[in-house]
C-alpha positions as CSV (number, residue, x, y, z in Angstrom):
1,M,3.9,-48.4,78.6
2,N,7.2,-47.6,80.2
3,K,8.6,-44.2,80.8
4,Y,10.8,-44.2,77.5
5,M,8.0,-45.3,75.3
6,K,5.7,-42.7,76.8
7,G,8.2,-40.0,76.2
8,L,8.8,-41.2,72.7
9,H,5.1,-41.3,72.0
10,S,4.6,-37.7,73.4
11,L,7.3,-36.5,71.2
12,T,6.1,-38.1,68.0
13,F,2.6,-36.9,68.7
14,L,3.8,-33.4,69.1
15,L,5.8,-33.6,65.9
16,L,2.7,-34.9,64.1
17,V,0.7,-31.9,65.5
18,I,3.4,-29.6,64.2
19,G,3.2,-31.2,60.8
20,G,-0.5,-31.1,60.7
21,L,-0.5,-27.4,61.5
22,N,2.2,-26.8,59.0
23,W,-0.1,-28.4,56.2
24,L,-2.9,-26.1,57.5
25,L,-0.8,-23.0,57.2
26,V,0.4,-24.0,53.6
27,G,-3.2,-24.7,52.5
28,L,-4.7,-21.5,53.9
29,F,-1.9,-19.0,53.5
30,Q,0.7,-20.7,51.3
31,W,3.2,-20.2,54.0
32,G,4.9,-23.1,56.0
33,I,6.9,-23.4,59.1
34,G,10.0,-24.2,57.0
35,D,10.0,-20.5,55.9
36,L,11.1,-19.4,59.4
37,F,14.3,-21.5,58.9
38,G,15.3,-20.4,55.5
39,G,12.7,-22.2,53.2
40,D,12.0,-25.8,52.3
41,G,15.6,-26.3,51.1
42,A,17.4,-25.2,54.3
43,V,19.0,-27.8,56.4
44,V,17.0,-27.1,59.5
45,S,13.7,-27.3,57.6
46,R,14.6,-30.6,56.0
47,I,15.6,-32.1,59.4
48,I,12.2,-31.0,60.8
49,Y,10.5,-32.5,57.9
50,V,12.4,-35.8,58.2
51,L,11.5,-35.9,61.9
52,V,7.9,-35.3,61.3
53,G,8.0,-38.0,58.6
54,L,9.7,-40.5,60.9
55,S,7.1,-39.7,63.7
56,A,4.3,-40.6,61.3
57,V,6.0,-43.9,60.4
58,Y,6.5,-44.7,64.2
59,E,2.9,-43.8,65.0
60,V,1.6,-46.0,62.3
61,A,3.7,-48.8,63.5
62,I,2.7,-48.6,67.1
63,H,-0.8,-47.2,66.8
64,K,-2.7,-50.4,67.4
65,Q,-1.0,-51.2,70.6
66,S,-1.0,-47.7,72.1
67,C,-4.4,-46.4,71.0
68,K,-7.1,-46.9,73.7
69,F,-9.9,-47.1,71.1
70,C,-8.2,-49.6,68.9
71,S,-6.9,-51.9,71.6
72,K,-10.5,-52.4,72.9
73,G,-11.4,-54.4,69.8
74,D,-14.6,-52.5,69.2
75,Q,-15.8,-52.3,65.6
76,M,-17.0,-48.9,64.2
């Protein structure tokens, strides 16, 4: 994996962790990270949500080739 792809993978992984923690906060406390930026309708919140969603799409698309467990070909 080249330096650019490694950086992109790290960024998308970080955004997925942020998204997952956000859903945890929503589920436990009915409060999300978007509330820090003016609520779900605020432009900043929407940009963050779009970036998290695009990160998920990217990771799904490249998962098989970048995952150490999946690339081994082992069956569960």
